[in-house]
C-alpha positions in Angstrom: 118.8 162.7 1.9 120.6 160.7 4.6 122.0 157.1 4.0 122.9 154.3 6.3 126.5 154.2 7.4 128.0 150.7 7.0 131.7 149.8 7.0 132.7 153.5 6.9 130.5 154.1 3.7 127.2 155.9 3.2 124.9 153.2 1.8 121.3 153.4 0.6 118.8 150.9 1.9 118.0 147.9 -0.3 114.3 148.8 0.1 114.6 151.9 -2.0 112.2 153.5 0.5 112.7 156.5 2.8 111.1 158.1 5.9 110.5 161.8 6.3 112.4 163.8 8.9 110.2 166.4 10.7 111.2 169.4 12.7 109.2 169.2 15.9 109.3 173.0 16.3 107.1 173.6 13.2 106.0 170.2 12.1 107.6 170.5 8.6 109.6 167.9 6.7 113.1 168.9 5.9 115.0 165.7 5.1 114.7 162.0 4.6 116.3 158.9 6.1 116.5 155.3 4.8 113.6 152.9 5.6 115.8 150.0 6.0 114.9 146.3 6.4 116.4 143.0 7.5 118.6 142.8 4.5 120.3 146.1 5.5 120.8 144.8 9.0 122.4 141.6 7.7 124.8 143.7 5.6 125.7 145.8 8.7 126.2 142.7 10.9 128.4 141.1 8.3 130.4 144.3 8.0 130.8 144.5 11.8 132.0 140.9 12.1 134.6 141.4 9.4 135.7 144.6 11.1 136.0 142.8 14.5 137.8 139.8 13.1 140.2 141.7 10.7 141.1 144.8 12.7 139.3 145.7 16.0 140.1 142.5 17.9 143.7 142.8 17.0 144.1 146.3 18.4 145.6 146.6 21.9 143.5 148.1 24.6 145.6 151.2 24.7 145.3 151.8 21.0 141.5 151.4 21.3 141.6 154.0 23.9 143.5 156.4 21.7 141.0 156.1 19.0 138.1 156.8 21.4 139.9 159.8 22.7 140.4 161.1 19.1 136.7 160.7 18.6 136.0 162.6 21.8 138.2 165.4 20.6 136.6 165.4 17.1 133.1 165.6 18.7 134.3 168.6 20.7 135.6 170.3 17.5 132.2 169.7 15.9 130.1 170.3 19.0 128.2 173.2 17.5 127.4 171.4 14.4 126.2 168.3 16.2 124.1 170.5 18.6 122.4 172.3 15.7 121.6 168.9 14.1 120.1 167.6 17.3 118.2 170.8 18.0 116.3 170.7 14.6 115.9 166.8 14.6 114.6 166.5 18.2 113.3 170.1 19.1 115.8 170.6 21.9 116.4 174.1 23.2 119.9 175.3 22.5 121.2 174.8 26.0 120.0 171.2 26.1 121.4 170.4 22.7 124.7 171.9 23.7 124.7 169.8 26.9 124.0 166.7 24.9 126.9 167.3 22.6 129.2 167.9 25.5 128.0 164.7 27.3 128.7 162.7 24.1 132.3 163.9 24.0 132.7 163.2 27.7 131.4 159.6 27.3 134.1 158.8 24.7 136.7 160.6 26.9 135.8 158.5 29.9 135.7 155.2 28.1 138.9 156.1 26.2 140.7 156.1 29.6 139.0 152.8 30.7 140.0 150.7 27.8 143.3 149.4 29.3 142.0 149.2 32.8 139.6 146.3 32.5 141.5 143.7 34.3 141.1 140.0 35.3 142.0 138.3 38.5 144.0 135.4 39.9 142.2 133.0 42.2 143.9 131.1 45.0 143.0 127.4 44.4 144.4 123.9 45.0 148.0 123.1 45.2 149.4 122.6 41.8 146.9 124.9 40.1 147.1 128.5 38.8 143.7 130.0 38.1 143.0 133.3 36.5 140.2 135.2 34.8 140.0 137.6 32.0 137.3 139.6 30.4 136.6 139.2 26.7 134.3 141.2 24.4 131.0 139.7 23.2 132.0 140.5 19.6 129.2 142.3 17.7 126.8 144.3 19.9 123.5 145.7 18.8 122.2 149.0 20.1 118.6 150.3 19.8 118.8 154.0 20.7 115.7 156.1 21.5 114.8 159.5 20.2 114.8 161.5 23.4 118.6 161.7 23.9 120.2 160.1 20.8 123.7 161.5 21.3 123.9 160.9 25.1 122.6 157.3 24.9 124.8 156.5 21.9 127.7 157.7 24.0 126.9 155.7 27.0 126.2 152.3 25.2 128.5 152.5 22.2 131.3 154.1 24.1 131.2 151.3 26.7 130.9 148.6 24.1 133.8 149.8 22.1 136.0 150.3 25.2 135.3 146.6 26.0 136.5 145.6 22.6 133.2 145.1 20.8 132.1 146.5 17.4 128.6 147.9 17.1 125.5 147.9 14.9 123.2 150.8 15.9 119.6 151.3 15.2 118.5 154.9 16.1 114.8 155.8 16.6 113.3 156.8 13.2 112.5 160.2 14.8 116.1 161.1 15.7 118.9 159.7 13.5 120.8 162.6 12.0 123.3 163.3 14.8 124.3 159.7 15.1 125.0 159.4 11.4 127.2 162.4 11.6 129.1 160.9 14.6 129.8 157.7 12.7 131.3 159.8 9.9 133.5 161.6 12.4 134.6 158.2 13.8 135.7 157.1 10.2 137.6 160.4 9.8 139.7 159.9 12.9 140.7 156.3 11.9 138.1 153.8 13.2 138.4 150.7 11.1 135.6 149.9 8.7 132.8 148.0 10.4 133.4 149.1 13.9 130.5 151.6 14.0 127.5 150.9 11.7 124.2 152.9 11.7 121.0 151.5 10.1 117.9 153.6 10.2 114.3 152.6 9.9 111.2 151.6 11.9 111.4 149.5 15.1 109.1 146.8 13.9 111.3 146.3 10.8 114.9 147.2 11.6 114.8 146.9 15.4 113.2 143.5 15.3 115.6 142.3 12.6 118.6 143.5 14.8 117.2 141.7 17.9 116.7 138.5 16.0 119.9 138.4 14.0 122.0 135.4 14.8 125.2 137.4 14.4 124.4 139.8 17.2 126.2 138.7 20.5 124.7 141.3 22.9 121.8 143.9 22.7 121.4 147.1 24.6 118.0 148.7 24.4 116.5 151.9 25.9 112.8 152.4 25.5 109.4 151.2 26.8 108.8 148.1 28.9 106.4 146.8 26.2 109.1 146.9 23.5 111.7 145.8 26.0 109.7 142.6 26.5 109.7 142.0 22.8 113.4 142.6 22.5 114.1 140.0 25.4 111.8 137.5 23.8 113.5 137.8 20.4 117.0 137.6 22.0 116.0 134.7 24.2 115.4 132.5 21.2 119.2 132.3 20.8 120.2 133.1 24.3 121.6 136.5 23.6 122.3 138.6 26.6 120.4 141.9 26.9 120.8 145.2 28.8 117.5 147.1 29.2 116.7 150.5 30.4 112.9 150.8 30.3 111.9 154.1 31.8 110.5 155.2 35.1 108.0 157.0 37.2 110.5 158.6 39.5 109.5 160.2 42.8 111.0 163.3 44.4 110.3 163.0 48.2 110.2 166.2 50.1 110.2 166.2 53.9 109.3 169.2 56.1 112.9 169.8 57.0 114.1 170.1 53.4 115.9 173.2 52.0 113.0 174.2 49.7 115.0 176.9 48.0 117.3 174.2 46.8 114.6 171.6 46.1 112.2 173.7 44.0 114.4 174.5 41.0 115.6 170.9 41.0 112.0 169.6 41.1 111.0 171.9 38.2 114.1 171.1 36.1 113.6 167.3 36.6 110.2 167.4 34.9 110.6 170.0 32.2 114.1 169.1 30.9 113.8 167.9 27.4 110.0 168.7 27.6 109.6 165.8 30.2 110.8 163.3 27.6 113.3 161.8 29.9 113.4 158.2 31.4 114.6 159.5 34.7 112.2 162.5 34.8 111.0 163.3 38.3 107.4 163.0 37.4 106.0 162.5 40.9 106.5 164.9 43.8 105.7 163.4 47.2 105.3 166.1 49.9 105.1 165.7 53.6 101.7 166.8 54.8 102.9 169.7 57.0 104.3 171.6 54.0 102.0 170.2 51.2 100.1 173.4 50.6 102.9 175.9 50.9 105.2 173.9 48.6 102.4 173.4 46.1 101.9 177.2 46.0 105.6 177.8 45.4 105.8 175.1 42.7 102.7 176.5 41.1 104.2 180.0 40.9 107.3 178.5 39.3 105.2 176.6 36.7 103.3 179.7 35.7 106.7 181.3 34.7 107.7 178.5 32.4 107.8 179.3 28.7 107.4 176.9 25.9 108.5 177.6 22.3 110.6 176.7 19.3 114.0 175.1 19.9 115.9 178.1 18.5 114.3 180.5 21.1 116.1 178.5 23.8 113.2 178.8 26.3 112.5 176.7 29.3 110.8 174.0 27.3 110.8 173.0 23.6 108.3 170.9 21.6 107.5 167.3 22.0 109.1 165.0 19.4 106.0 164.4 17.3 102.2 164.9 17.0 101.4 161.4 18.4 103.4 162.1 21.5 101.6 165.4 22.1 98.3 163.5 21.7 99.4 160.9 24.2 100.3 163.6 26.8 97.0 165.3 26.3 95.1 162.1 26.7 96.7 161.7 30.2 95.6 165.2 31.1 92.0 164.5 29.9 91.8 161.4 31.9 93.1 163.4 35.0 90.5 166.0 34.4 87.7 163.4 34.2 88.8 162.0 37.5 88.6 165.4 39.1 92.3 165.7 39.7 93.1 169.4 40.2 95.5 171.4 38.2 97.6 173.8 40.2 99.2 175.6 37.4 100.5 175.5 33.8 103.2 177.1 31.9 102.6 179.1 28.7 103.2 178.4 25.0 104.6 181.6 23.6 102.9 183.4 20.7 105.9 182.8 18.5 105.4 179.0 18.6 104.1 177.8 15.2 100.6 176.2 15.4 102.0 173.3 13.5 104.6 172.5 16.2 104.2 169.9 18.9 103.9 172.0 22.0 102.6 171.1 25.4 102.5 173.5 28.4 104.1 172.1 31.6 101.3 171.1 34.0 101.3 170.6 37.8 98.6 168.3 39.1 97.6 168.0 42.8 96.1 165.3 45.0 96.8 162.6 42.4 95.5 159.2 43.6 98.4 156.7 43.7 96.4 154.2 41.6 95.5 156.6 38.8 97.1 156.0 35.4 98.7 159.4 35.4 100.5 158.4 38.6 101.4 154.9 37.5 102.5 155.2 33.8 105.2 157.1 32.1 103.6 160.1 30.5 106.9 161.2 28.8 105.8 164.8 28.9 106.0 167.8 31.2 103.4 166.7 33.7 104.2 166.6 37.4 101.9 164.7 39.9 101.8 165.9 43.5 100.6 163.8 46.4 100.9 164.2 50.2 102.4 161.7 52.7 102.0 161.4 56.4 105.3 160.0 57.5 108.5 158.2 56.4 106.8 154.8 56.1 104.0 156.3 54.0 106.5 158.1 51.7 108.3 154.8 51.0 105.0 153.1 50.3 104.0 155.7 47.7 107.4 156.0 46.2 107.6 152.2 45.6 103.9 151.8 44.5 104.6 151.7 40.7 106.0 149.1 38.4 109.1 151.2 37.9 112.3 151.7 39.8 114.8 153.9 37.9 115.6 157.0 40.0 114.4 158.6 43.2 115.2 162.0 44.9 115.0 162.6 48.6 115.1 166.0 50.2 115.8 166.1 53.9 118.5 167.4 56.2 118.1 164.5 58.6 121.2 162.3 58.0 119.7 159.1 59.5 116.6 159.5 57.3 118.7 160.0 54.3 120.3 156.5 54.7 117.0 154.9 55.7 115.2 156.2 52.6 118.1 155.2 50.3 117.9 151.7 51.6 114.1 151.3 51.4 113.5 152.8 48.0 113.4 150.3 45.2 115.4 152.2 42.6 118.6 152.0 40.6 119.7 155.4 41.6 118.9 157.5 44.7 119.8 161.2 45.0 119.9 162.9 48.3 119.3 166.7 48.4 119.9 166.8 44.6 118.5 165.1 41.5 120.8 163.6 38.9 124.1 164.8 40.4 124.8 166.6 37.1 124.3 163.4 35.0 127.8 162.3 35.5 129.0 159.7 33.0 130.9 158.0 35.8 127.7 157.0 37.6 126.3 153.5 36.9 122.7 153.9 35.5 119.9 151.4 35.3 116.7 150.2 37.0 114.9 147.5 38.9 111.4 146.1 38.4 110.0 147.2 35.0 112.7 149.8 34.7 115.0 147.1 33.3 118.2 145.4 34.2 121.9 145.7 33.6 123.9 148.9 34.0 125.2 151.5 31.6 127.5 154.4 32.4 130.6 154.3 34.5 133.0 151.5 34.7 130.3 149.1 35.7 129.0 149.1 32.2 132.1 147.4 30.9 131.2 144.2 32.9 128.0 143.9 30.9 129.8 144.4 27.6 132.2 141.5 28.3 132.1 137.8 29.3 134.2 136.4 32.0 136.5 133.5 31.1 138.1 131.3 33.8 141.4 129.6 33.0 142.7 126.8 35.3 146.3 125.6 34.7 147.5 122.3 36.3 151.2 122.5 36.6 152.1 120.2 39.4 
């Protein structure tokens, strides 16, 4: 059984209740986490405030950086352990789980180096005045982390918050808690003061809501759905608490006739099947110039047919979805597409070794998808790729921008002028030209526009959101 981690101690929930932990590869229960409540959140927030006031706020920036670097090194030492935990908890193929553990270490490495580089400014002003600014931490930050990339998203939000001088209360998704509980233990082992990193598990409507409403939380970061993001904002707005939101996407890959298709095809495939399509920045729409629509669909279809789906430990192209309800959601999208006479170009194959009790979904390539259909407008969060044709550049921009989301976009063209025109016209937080994701670098500011959220995480830019700016004006004559 797993317990909450508060003030560097494993603590049972005051509720006395637990939640089953299920392996997505076979649908079997293998552990339990705490079903926490508002009382547990209050305990964690009080521990965080004490940790901030008594220890963390008194550390110099360089010392904070050294602690973050020690944690990065500790994560690297325990990478295989963390990868194995994540693989079983989330159903990730081995290569994806390994990549997530490496990314977690890299986040703390990056933010370790940033701690003492968050500088203020001096402002030229009236004669007899000296004016300066400095950045101060919010204090206690709350983090609601989703189940699709728990280690990576923990690294990007908690790493940035700690580097800026905050302490953290983290609510992981009830489907994926185990790796973060272990990371918190590792942080305590390398010397993080009690109360700096606190993990409270449970359901969103109980624990997440309590965290968003708690008067002792000074800033909230949330990654999840637009619907829940709205609820988080509303709860935080009651006390004017700032919020950073990353709320998913319906990201397009736009392929022009002059594109290098040999480079584009593997990237297009990977962008929709990575993590079984359960990725906010998944390239879930492929927009293809009419002149190459049929030839490219044929090649994509051939690639889809080769994809293999199976248990995480087999390390195939695609693992299971996170839970049965997510599998049902994806299948409902596909049924609605079939009812609308949307054609299927190709599907991958679930291997015979996949247990019938696992949550598997074959990757599916759909063609001629109407831009207004639900499968082209909403985030499926599964390995479903929607293809549609465009006439010209203006039509491509129109289709790309025709959803409520604006997180990521990919553009494939060798025309240099077009590359810049498209980057300017696409309403998206990130635009990738002749690649998709740029390797996921932790240095690259990440976030969306429209219903994809607001604020930025990753990179140095994240530190501005995790601090407040204070202006000091001194009149000295």
